[in-house]
Backbone as CSV, one residue per row, in Angstrom:
resi,resn,N_x,N_y,N_z,CA_x,CA_y,CA_z,C_x,C_y,C_z
1,MET,-16.826,-15.704,-20.308,-17.276,-14.984,-19.126,-16.226,-14.520,-18.373
2,THR,-16.257,-13.372,-17.929,-15.171,-12.975,-16.903,-15.546,-13.450,-15.556
3,PRO,-14.494,-13.611,-14.962,-14.446,-14.003,-13.354,-14.879,-12.684,-12.369
4,ALA,-15.316,-13.093,-11.357,-15.427,-11.840,-10.485,-13.965,-11.380,-10.051
5,VAL,-13.989,-10.009,-9.471,-12.807,-9.297,-9.109,-12.844,-9.088,-7.695
6,TYR,-11.970,-9.429,-6.857,-11.907,-9.231,-5.565,-10.457,-8.457,-5.341
7,VAL,-10.952,-7.305,-4.195,-9.679,-6.702,-3.573,-9.594,-7.098,-2.185
8,SER,-8.246,-7.666,-1.890,-8.307,-8.206,-0.381,-6.835,-7.638,0.317
9,VAL,-7.133,-7.263,1.276,-6.249,-6.499,2.135,-5.236,-7.747,2.641
10,ARG,-4.049,-7.550,2.642,-3.051,-8.431,3.073,-3.043,-8.385,4.698
11,ARG,-1.988,-9.013,5.499,-2.273,-8.888,6.971,-2.394,-7.480,7.621
12,THR,-3.383,-7.195,8.228,-3.700,-6.059,8.953,-3.968,-6.186,10.472
13,LEU,-4.043,-5.107,11.048,-4.368,-5.036,12.515,-5.487,-4.342,12.748
14,GLU,-6.206,-4.461,13.787,-7.253,-3.646,14.310,-6.924,-2.566,14.902
15,TRP,-6.530,-1.504,13.902,-5.679,-0.422,14.541,-6.331,0.356,15.757
16,ALA,-7.690,0.484,15.819,-8.571,0.991,16.913,-8.268,0.472,18.106
17,ASP,-8.009,-0.635,18.052,-7.915,-1.645,19.579,-6.436,-1.324,19.901
18,GLU,-6.028,-0.733,20.866,-4.556,-0.709,21.565,-4.028,-1.902,21.952
19,ALA,-4.734,-2.534,22.647,-4.510,-3.760,23.213,-4.003,-4.957,22.229
20,HIS,-5.170,-4.917,21.329,-4.706,-5.858,20.172,-3.390,-5.503,19.259
21,VAL,-3.473,-4.225,18.644,-2.086,-3.635,18.342,-0.823,-4.131,19.020
22,ARG,-0.759,-3.989,20.307,0.323,-4.297,21.097,0.584,-5.913,21.095
23,ALA,-0.517,-6.560,20.928,-0.300,-7.945,21.256,0.153,-8.781,20.042
24,HIS,-0.096,-8.007,18.781,0.051,-8.624,17.490,1.248,-7.892,16.575
25,LEU,1.610,-6.626,16.970,2.896,-5.872,16.387,3.819,-6.906,16.452
26,ILE,4.619,-6.668,15.149,5.970,-7.357,14.958,6.709,-6.824,16.239
27,PRO,7.307,-7.539,16.966,8.155,-7.250,18.192,9.444,-6.339,17.941
28,ALA,10.043,-6.665,16.697,11.067,-5.510,16.191,10.728,-4.225,16.040
29,PHE,9.187,-3.888,15.892,8.931,-2.697,15.368,8.465,-1.944,16.731
30,ARG,8.362,-2.620,18.067,7.829,-1.702,19.217,8.573,-1.048,19.658
31,PRO,10.063,-0.791,19.448,10.760,0.312,20.061,10.512,1.773,19.186
32,LYS,10.290,1.590,17.800,9.961,2.601,17.132,8.482,3.189,17.247
33,LEU,7.589,2.192,17.839,6.197,2.803,18.189,6.398,3.644,19.384
34,GLU,7.345,3.269,20.536,7.157,3.877,21.659,7.970,5.274,21.362
35,VAL,8.905,5.227,20.154,9.465,6.667,19.831,8.237,7.606,19.358
36,TRP,7.490,6.996,18.470,6.407,7.608,17.767,5.514,8.317,18.987
37,ASN,4.992,7.322,20.091,4.160,7.825,21.156,4.913,8.968,21.668
38,ALA,6.060,8.865,21.997,6.758,10.068,22.900,6.895,11.223,21.962
39,THR,6.534,11.151,20.802,6.931,12.342,19.688,5.741,13.023,19.304
40,PHE,4.596,12.328,19.272,3.216,13.003,18.549,2.207,12.674,19.573
41,ASP,1.240,13.682,19.465,-0.071,13.617,20.377,-1.015,12.515,19.752
42,VAL,-0.737,11.964,18.701,-1.725,11.122,18.203,-0.968,9.780,18.354
43,PRO,-1.418,8.380,19.152,-0.896,7.566,19.464,-0.715,6.868,18.106
44,TYR,0.361,5.982,17.821,0.552,5.144,16.532,-0.467,4.348,16.029
45,HIS,-1.079,3.703,17.016,-2.331,2.917,16.355,-3.516,3.602,15.927
46,LEU,-3.803,4.949,16.652,-5.124,5.697,16.058,-4.518,6.486,14.824
47,PHE,-3.243,6.889,14.346,-2.927,7.279,13.328,-3.037,6.067,12.164
48,ARG,-2.672,5.121,12.325,-2.967,3.992,11.795,-4.263,3.672,11.173
49,HIS,-5.090,3.815,12.428,-6.627,3.514,12.360,-6.978,4.434,11.215
50,ARG,-6.894,5.650,11.435,-7.454,6.905,10.322,-6.813,6.784,8.815
51,LEU,-5.471,6.245,8.850,-4.715,5.986,7.610,-5.536,4.955,6.725
52,LYS,-5.886,3.905,7.577,-6.470,2.748,7.026,-7.963,2.939,6.437
53,ARG,-8.656,3.708,7.408,-9.740,4.461,6.794,-9.812,5.036,5.618
54,ILE,-8.763,5.801,5.382,-8.931,6.497,3.967,-8.299,5.544,2.913
55,ALA,-7.782,4.610,3.090,-7.554,3.364,2.249,-8.532,2.773,1.913
56,GLN,-9.379,2.362,2.834,-10.729,1.796,2.758,-11.697,2.312,1.685
57,GLU,-11.881,3.567,2.038,-12.620,4.384,0.933,-12.174,4.552,-0.475
58,SER,-10.957,4.441,-0.393,-10.435,4.084,-1.944,-10.813,2.817,-2.515
59,LEU,-10.762,1.829,-1.744,-10.807,0.323,-2.242,-12.323,0.182,-2.412
60,ALA,-13.143,0.794,-1.552,-14.726,0.700,-1.746,-15.111,1.186,-2.918
61,GLN,-14.548,2.310,-3.608,-14.938,2.806,-5.017,-14.477,2.157,-5.884
62,VAL,-13.522,1.108,-5.813,-13.180,0.326,-7.080,-14.590,-0.423,-7.782
63,GLU,-15.081,0.223,-8.790,-16.449,-0.170,-9.429,-16.003,-1.603,-9.916
64,GLY,-17.162,-2.572,-9.628,-17.264,-3.679,-10.042,-16.394,-4.896,-9.426
65,ALA,-15.954,-4.420,-8.119,-14.964,-5.251,-7.513,-15.504,-5.371,-5.993
66,VAL,-15.229,-6.571,-5.430,-15.641,-7.084,-4.201,-14.543,-6.946,-3.045
67,CYS,-14.860,-6.178,-2.060,-13.767,-6.217,-1.115,-14.152,-7.322,0.128
68,ALA,-12.993,-8.178,0.248,-13.356,-9.326,0.967,-12.000,-9.802,1.556
69,ARG,-12.122,-10.878,2.369,-10.858,-11.286,2.807,-10.720,-12.344,2.046
70,LEU,-9.272,-12.830,1.994,-8.869,-14.090,1.518,-9.630,-15.360,1.515
71,ASP,-9.989,-15.703,2.815,-10.727,-16.708,2.737,-12.319,-16.864,2.142
72,ALA,-12.560,-15.568,1.916,-13.957,-15.443,1.038,-13.735,-15.428,-0.361
73,VAL,-12.579,-15.378,-0.974,-12.339,-15.419,-2.419,-12.609,-16.935,-2.855
74,PRO,-13.347,-16.889,-3.957,-13.714,-18.097,-4.487,-12.784,-18.551,-5.627
75,ASP,-12.506,-19.948,-5.664,-11.318,-20.274,-6.807,-11.726,-19.785,-8.116
76,GLY,-10.830,-19.237,-8.971,-11.109,-18.716,-10.293,-11.368,-17.319,-10.361
77,ALA,-11.496,-16.951,-9.066,-11.746,-15.351,-9.216,-10.350,-14.593,-9.609
78,VAL,-10.441,-13.433,-9.886,-9.034,-12.339,-10.016,-8.981,-11.671,-8.729
79,VAL,-7.912,-11.680,-7.902,-7.736,-11.205,-6.681,-6.619,-10.106,-6.937
80,ILE,-7.164,-9.163,-6.386,-6.186,-7.881,-6.347,-5.524,-7.508,-4.781
81,PRO,-4.405,-8.263,-4.414,-3.966,-7.910,-3.010,-3.413,-6.402,-2.992
82,VAL,-3.680,-6.010,-1.833,-3.071,-4.723,-1.372,-2.496,-4.667,0.135
83,ASP,-1.780,-3.703,0.443,-1.521,-3.352,1.920,-2.660,-2.553,2.393
84,ASP,-2.995,-2.219,3.878,-3.986,-1.496,4.350,-3.735,-0.017,4.210
85,ASP,-2.610,0.484,3.388,-2.683,1.809,3.416,-2.523,2.177,1.638
86,ASP,-2.771,1.065,0.813,-2.610,1.329,-0.474,-4.042,2.006,-1.193
87,TRP,-3.746,2.753,-2.076,-5.369,3.364,-2.897,-4.946,2.778,-4.311
88,LEU,-6.402,2.453,-4.955,-6.765,1.984,-6.197,-7.735,2.932,-6.801
89,ALA,-7.361,2.825,-8.253,-8.182,3.753,-9.089,-9.577,3.185,-9.226
90,PRO,-10.734,3.999,-9.134,-12.107,3.553,-8.963,-12.405,2.584,-10.349
91,ASP,-11.806,2.678,-11.381,-11.889,1.918,-12.996,-10.973,0.735,-13.058
92,LEU,-9.987,0.385,-11.778,-9.281,-0.547,-12.133,-9.965,-1.883,-12.491
93,ALA,-11.014,-2.546,-11.789,-11.717,-3.573,-12.133,-12.189,-3.647,-13.661
94,LEU,-12.746,-2.478,-14.037,-13.062,-2.492,-15.271,-12.089,-2.484,-16.515
95,ARG,-10.954,-1.812,-16.101,-9.940,-1.965,-17.091,-9.139,-3.341,-17.079
96,LEU,-9.154,-4.129,-15.835,-8.658,-5.389,-15.874,-9.475,-6.527,-16.320
97,ARG,-10.915,-6.280,-16.615,-11.895,-7.140,-17.265,-11.590,-6.913,-18.777
98,GLU,-11.413,-5.705,-19.342,-11.041,-5.447,-20.665,-9.880,-6.455,-21.059
99,ARG,-8.694,-6.705,-20.206,-7.552,-7.375,-20.495,-7.551,-8.889,-20.113
100,TYR,-8.712,-9.205,-19.495,-9.076,-10.635,-19.444,-8.982,-11.564,-20.270
101,ALA,-8.201,-12.516,-20.017,-8.334,-13.941,-21.081,-8.023,-15.043,-20.075
102,PRO,-8.668,-15.979,-20.604,-8.919,-17.259,-19.644,-7.495,-18.127,-19.542
103,GLU,-6.522,-17.651,-20.389,-5.132,-18.285,-20.375,-4.371,-17.728,-19.429
104,MET,-4.596,-16.640,-19.154,-3.587,-15.596,-18.520,-3.695,-15.841,-17.019
105,LYS,-2.376,-15.935,-16.479,-2.277,-16.320,-14.895,-2.208,-14.861,-13.954
106,GLY,-1.998,-13.744,-14.485,-1.732,-12.623,-13.771,-1.938,-11.368,-14.494
107,TYR,-1.813,-10.215,-13.720,-2.111,-8.913,-14.432,-1.192,-7.998,-13.823
108,LEU,-0.612,-7.081,-14.678,0.255,-6.029,-14.165,-0.218,-4.819,-14.338
109,TRP,-0.097,-3.671,-13.590,-0.273,-2.329,-14.275,0.754,-1.453,-13.457
110,VAL,0.473,-0.154,-13.786,1.663,0.682,-13.267,1.172,1.558,-12.089
111,ARG,1.888,1.411,-10.969,1.416,2.339,-9.722,2.366,3.599,-9.497
112,SER,1.825,4.639,-8.841,2.621,5.511,-8.527,3.081,5.594,-7.248
113,VAL,4.142,6.280,-6.652,4.329,6.220,-5.334,4.042,7.588,-4.707
114,LEU,3.602,7.828,-3.481,3.481,9.191,-2.994,4.326,9.368,-1.859
115,GLU,5.385,10.195,-1.747,6.335,10.454,-0.767,7.167,11.816,-1.232
116,PRO,7.751,12.052,-0.035,8.449,13.258,-0.504,10.041,13.028,-0.996
117,ARG,10.614,14.016,-1.502,12.146,13.747,-2.178,12.680,13.153,-1.134
118,VAL,13.533,12.042,-1.706,14.058,11.262,-0.948,15.679,12.171,-0.296
119,PRO,16.082,12.286,0.786,17.214,13.163,1.183,18.370,12.801,0.530
120,PRO,19.296,13.601,0.522,20.425,12.964,-0.215,21.255,11.795,0.290
121,ARG,21.460,12.044,1.515,21.926,10.817,2.586,21.260,9.436,2.377
122,ARG,19.877,9.397,1.812,19.606,8.061,1.837,19.308,7.775,0.104
123,ARG,19.794,8.515,-0.567,19.748,8.049,-2.149,20.190,6.840,-2.585
124,LEU,21.411,6.769,-2.081,22.253,5.585,-2.467,21.571,4.231,-1.820
125,TRP,20.805,4.207,-0.725,20.197,3.215,-0.069,18.797,2.929,-0.904
126,TYR,18.146,3.918,-1.444,17.143,3.924,-2.065,17.458,3.193,-3.384
127,TRP,18.531,3.382,-4.170,19.109,3.023,-5.386,19.269,1.611,-5.358
128,LEU,20.126,0.951,-4.156,20.393,-0.305,-4.127,19.057,-1.176,-3.842
129,TRP,18.251,-0.435,-2.920,16.763,-1.098,-2.550,15.904,-1.276,-4.012
130,SER,15.849,-0.197,-4.885,15.226,-0.332,-6.189,15.902,-1.269,-7.172
131,TRP,17.139,-1.547,-7.001,17.763,-2.498,-7.892,17.254,-3.659,-7.866
132,LYS,17.105,-4.059,-6.353,16.691,-5.444,-6.266,15.032,-5.414,-6.255
133,LYS,14.413,-4.778,-6.762,13.074,-4.550,-6.571,12.178,-5.931,-7.607
134,SER,11.095,-6.427,-7.096,10.572,-7.033,-7.965,9.533,-6.245,-8.876
135,VAL,9.012,-7.204,-9.949,8.146,-6.261,-10.924,6.841,-6.126,-10.256
136,CYS,6.425,-7.036,-9.237,5.379,-6.766,-8.210,5.609,-5.930,-7.136
137,ASP,4.816,-4.855,-6.843,4.838,-4.187,-5.759,3.608,-4.553,-5.044
138,THR,3.385,-3.767,-3.976,2.294,-3.867,-2.932,0.952,-4.035,-3.710
139,ASN,0.615,-3.193,-4.751,-0.834,-2.706,-5.109,-0.519,-2.811,-6.603
140,ASN,0.024,-3.245,-7.611,0.216,-3.285,-9.091,-0.123,-4.598,-9.690
141,TYR,-0.614,-5.487,-9.186,-1.012,-6.733,-9.768,-2.110,-7.530,-9.192
142,ALA,-2.549,-8.464,-10.032,-3.696,-9.090,-9.898,-3.510,-10.866,-10.209
143,ILE,-3.868,-11.699,-9.617,-3.549,-12.880,-9.963,-4.907,-14.038,-9.963
144,VAL,-4.888,-14.973,-10.571,-6.096,-15.906,-10.666,-5.991,-16.530,-9.350
145,TRP,-7.140,-16.605,-8.525,-6.962,-17.392,-6.883,-7.238,-18.668,-7.166
146,ARG,-6.361,-19.464,-6.603,-6.157,-21.049,-6.533,-5.454,-21.367,-5.120
147,PRO,-5.535,-22.308,-4.611,-5.090,-22.565,-3.462,-3.619,-22.616,-3.455
148,ASP,-3.065,-22.752,-4.797,-1.559,-22.705,-4.568,-1.066,-21.416,-4.986
149,THR,-1.803,-20.353,-5.176,-1.523,-19.054,-5.285,-1.572,-18.103,-4.218
150,GLU,-1.853,-18.722,-3.108,-2.020,-17.967,-1.970,-0.666,-17.067,-1.506
151,GLU,0.406,-17.726,-1.485,1.533,-16.945,-1.342,2.039,-16.012,-2.330
152,LEU,1.440,-16.012,-3.333,1.882,-14.996,-4.508,0.967,-13.816,-4.044
153,VAL,-0.085,-14.031,-3.393,-1.051,-12.936,-3.065,-0.465,-12.240,-1.752
154,ARG,-0.156,-13.216,-0.891,0.473,-12.618,0.357,1.728,-11.770,0.291
155,ARG,2.538,-12.279,-0.563,4.001,-11.881,-0.661,4.290,-11.275,-2.248
156,HIS,4.612,-10.257,-2.149,4.416,-9.402,-3.584,5.662,-9.585,-4.205
157,LEU,7.016,-9.970,-3.341,8.150,-10.354,-3.875,8.053,-11.829,-4.480
158,ARG,7.365,-12.606,-3.783,7.225,-13.962,-4.491,6.545,-13.840,-5.913
159,ALA,5.531,-13.045,-5.984,4.729,-12.998,-7.035,5.612,-12.242,-8.108
160,GLY,6.532,-11.505,-7.861,7.473,-10.983,-8.860,7.990,-11.930,-9.579
161,ARG,8.681,-12.929,-8.451,9.730,-14.122,-9.234,8.601,-14.894,-9.903
162,TYR,7.277,-15.099,-9.716,6.487,-15.869,-10.456,6.229,-15.369,-11.866
163,PHE,5.743,-13.926,-11.651,5.404,-13.019,-12.777,6.518,-13.051,-13.764
164,ALA,7.968,-12.957,-13.371,9.151,-12.973,-14.162,9.192,-14.311,-14.978
165,ALA,8.769,-15.472,-14.156,9.089,-16.810,-14.842,8.060,-17.320,-15.849
166,HIS,6.928,-16.604,-15.548,5.820,-16.688,-16.719,5.312,-15.417,-17.312
167,ALA,6.401,-14.966,-17.920,5.831,-13.693,-18.405,4.932,-13.593,-19.826
168,ALA,5.111,-14.831,-20.292,4.229,-14.947,-21.496,2.455,-15.259,-21.012
169,LEU,2.380,-15.342,-19.795,1.104,-15.674,-19.195,0.503,-14.393,-18.326
170,ILE,1.252,-13.309,-18.427,1.011,-12.007,-17.689,0.372,-11.057,-18.537
171,ALA,-0.571,-10.370,-18.226,-1.284,-9.421,-19.296,-1.264,-7.976,-18.448
172,ARG,-0.818,-7.183,-19.417,-0.471,-5.599,-18.714,-1.638,-4.619,-19.174
173,VAL,-2.266,-4.272,-18.003,-3.334,-3.359,-18.170,-2.842,-1.820,-17.939
174,PRO,-3.350,-1.282,-19.277,-2.519,0.093,-19.458,-3.249,1.114,-18.340
175,GLY,-2.376,1.990,-17.867,-2.790,3.337,-17.058,-2.121,3.283,-15.780
176,VAL,-1.909,4.424,-15.113,-1.189,4.330,-13.590,-2.669,3.959,-12.656
177,LEU,-2.938,2.965,-12.241,-4.065,2.351,-11.700,-3.965,2.318,-9.971
178,ALA,-2.879,2.608,-9.312,-2.845,2.434,-7.892,-1.982,3.403,-7.465
179,ILE,-2.010,3.797,-6.161,-0.907,4.607,-5.685,-0.455,4.087,-4.177
180,GLN,0.545,3.856,-4.102,1.547,3.503,-2.824,1.630,4.498,-1.727
181,ASN,0.831,4.815,-0.818,0.711,5.892,0.046,1.990,5.847,0.948
182,ARG,3.076,6.080,0.545,4.316,5.610,1.701,4.267,6.810,2.611
183,ASN,3.596,6.734,3.418,3.507,7.749,4.430,4.209,7.835,5.751
184,VAL,4.294,8.558,6.571,5.453,8.919,7.476,5.269,7.650,8.829
185,SER,4.148,7.026,8.843,4.220,5.826,9.596,4.418,4.464,8.991
186,SER,4.664,4.633,7.535,5.068,3.325,6.770,6.600,2.854,7.409
187,GLN,6.736,1.462,7.191,7.873,0.824,7.911,9.208,1.548,6.936
188,THR,9.102,1.700,6.019,10.124,2.518,4.855,10.417,3.676,5.554
189,ALA,9.346,4.661,5.939,9.713,5.904,6.654,10.143,5.814,8.079
190,MET,9.878,4.676,8.361,10.353,4.373,10.104,11.523,3.806,10.146
191,GLY,12.377,3.687,9.132,13.938,3.036,9.150,13.566,1.739,8.923
192,TRP,13.199,1.198,7.758,13.223,-0.307,7.295,14.725,-1.022,7.735
193,HIS,14.716,-2.068,8.135,15.737,-2.733,8.625,16.712,-2.192,9.791
194,ARG,15.912,-1.180,10.407,16.794,-0.741,11.551,16.019,-0.866,12.862
195,ALA,16.837,-1.233,13.783,16.422,-1.390,15.284,15.344,-0.397,16.095
196,SER,15.678,0.903,15.453,14.783,2.290,16.086,14.922,3.308,15.138
197,ILE,14.314,4.255,15.566,14.357,5.457,14.924,14.411,6.645,15.869
198,SER,15.196,7.670,15.696,15.456,8.750,16.644,14.292,9.847,16.465
199,ARG,14.019,10.522,17.691,13.022,11.504,17.626,13.205,12.719,16.515
200,ASP,14.489,13.092,16.510,15.112,13.992,15.326,14.824,13.396,13.939
201,GLU,14.934,12.250,13.673,14.716,11.871,12.270,13.212,11.808,12.254
202,LEU,12.363,11.369,13.107,10.817,11.256,13.030,10.184,12.663,12.729
203,VAL,10.776,13.504,13.596,10.373,15.174,13.291,10.630,15.576,11.781
204,ARG,11.899,15.326,11.325,11.998,15.592,9.969,11.281,15.161,9.124
205,SER,10.927,13.761,9.281,9.953,13.011,8.145,8.675,13.611,8.199
206,TYR,8.228,13.762,9.644,6.924,14.471,9.887,6.746,15.554,9.060
207,ARG,7.734,16.604,8.773,7.678,17.787,8.408,7.827,17.708,6.833
208,ARG,8.505,16.981,6.578,8.529,16.368,4.787,7.044,16.149,4.489
209,TYR,6.462,15.115,5.014,5.144,14.469,4.815,4.058,15.316,4.937
210,ARG,3.938,16.450,6.035,3.213,17.299,5.860,3.116,18.331,4.838
211,ALA,4.313,18.820,4.483,4.680,19.632,3.023,4.116,18.857,2.078
212,LEU,4.338,17.504,1.892,4.090,16.813,0.782,2.523,16.987,0.594
213,TYR,1.731,16.683,1.624,0.415,16.442,1.405,-0.492,17.768,1.218
214,ASP,0.297,18.972,1.768,-0.190,20.376,1.394,-0.055,20.866,0.263
215,SER,0.936,20.314,-0.515,1.726,21.071,-1.584,1.110,19.925,-3.271
216,VAL,1.254,18.862,-2.994,1.334,17.818,-3.991,0.129,18.220,-5.194
217,ALA,0.665,18.243,-6.276,-0.427,18.460,-7.358,-0.486,17.452,-8.251
218,LEU,-1.356,16.493,-7.924,-1.533,15.148,-8.927,-2.001,15.438,-10.252
219,PRO,-1.329,14.815,-11.222,-1.733,14.893,-12.579,-3.409,14.435,-12.909
220,GLU,-3.862,14.905,-14.088,-5.024,14.555,-14.272,-5.470,12.990,-14.077
221,ALA,-4.557,12.321,-14.809,-4.506,10.781,-14.670,-4.750,10.306,-13.284
222,LEU,-4.485,11.025,-12.284,-4.789,10.718,-10.982,-5.611,11.382,-10.023
223,ALA,-6.481,12.053,-11.024,-7.565,13.065,-10.247,-8.247,11.935,-9.207
224,TRP,-8.454,11.034,-9.366,-9.178,10.079,-8.361,-8.713,10.077,-6.942
225,ALA,-7.570,10.588,-7.026,-6.687,10.343,-5.545,-6.721,11.522,-4.784
226,ARG,-7.223,12.384,-5.465,-7.126,13.987,-4.959,-7.763,14.229,-3.606
227,PRO,-9.037,13.641,-3.212,-9.780,13.474,-2.179,-9.137,12.868,-1.261
228,HIS,-8.329,11.972,-1.401,-7.649,10.995,-0.413,-6.524,11.795,-0.099
229,VAL,-5.582,12.475,-0.910,-4.720,13.341,-0.315,-5.053,14.517,0.688
230,ALA,-6.128,14.979,0.275,-6.782,15.937,1.042,-7.008,15.499,2.494
231,ARG,-7.518,14.216,2.641,-7.750,13.337,3.805,-6.493,13.344,4.535
232,MET,-5.349,12.972,3.968,-3.969,12.863,4.445,-3.313,13.955,5.054
233,ALA,-3.644,15.163,4.246,-3.261,16.526,4.822,-4.073,16.986,6.007
234,GLU,-5.413,16.575,6.037,-6.156,16.640,7.358,-5.594,15.939,8.559
235,LEU,-5.265,14.867,8.212,-4.564,13.648,9.272,-3.563,14.535,9.672
236,MET,-2.518,14.691,8.783,-1.056,15.369,9.113,-1.377,16.765,10.063
237,ARG,-2.548,17.457,9.497,-2.663,18.671,10.415,-2.996,18.425,11.700
238,ASP,-3.754,17.217,12.047,-3.945,16.719,13.317,-3.062,16.100,13.994
239,LEU,-1.949,16.083,13.501,-0.784,15.221,14.344,0.024,16.145,14.578
240,HIS,0.342,16.537,16.113,1.234,17.527,16.486,2.386,17.075,17.428
241,LEU,3.372,17.855,17.179,4.412,17.345,18.156,4.508,17.468,19.818
242,ARG,4.842,16.682,20.456,4.546,16.843,22.055,5.710,17.956,22.542
């Protein structure tokens, strides 16, 4: 008998509530939020709120999976951890069940990344970052839920080390079954590991992402994500420079 499959969003904020966001946002990110709010007519928290709603629509369409908080996931269930802007293929849970085996500790699949082409000046940084990457990304793995696997669910880099050390007990699920929507408000686009971001940098990033969602042609294998791309294009059209 195959276990239940759960989709669980990692740490997220109540993005519609500005007071909540300001109280719980990572302190080091606050200068970047202020630059965003001075640059655009849609405040950062409301942009993230709409972004999260698009992702929630995607997660709700995963057939045969339950969307729930981690504290509601029963022991022995297979949990798919995601960030609050990730998209999943509607048939992911069905394909995962096809590969299920009681002895397996985890499952891996291919994910695609939706982002503009990396500017030349940032290619070296991307190469160095990619070279250190984990086999587990934010939304390309599932793990059998037990009390001792919580950190593997919450932290994909730690999960990557676990998967590498237990490779014989990790099953591969065929297909490109997730998309990381690395959008203009993501930590990567907003200057990961940097104290702040300039208005000019943010404006250039905004223009690249707006062009991306207006022009990207997803392959047939990712046709399930086309409505989400259209929603992102609409969101970017609603975002204007001050």
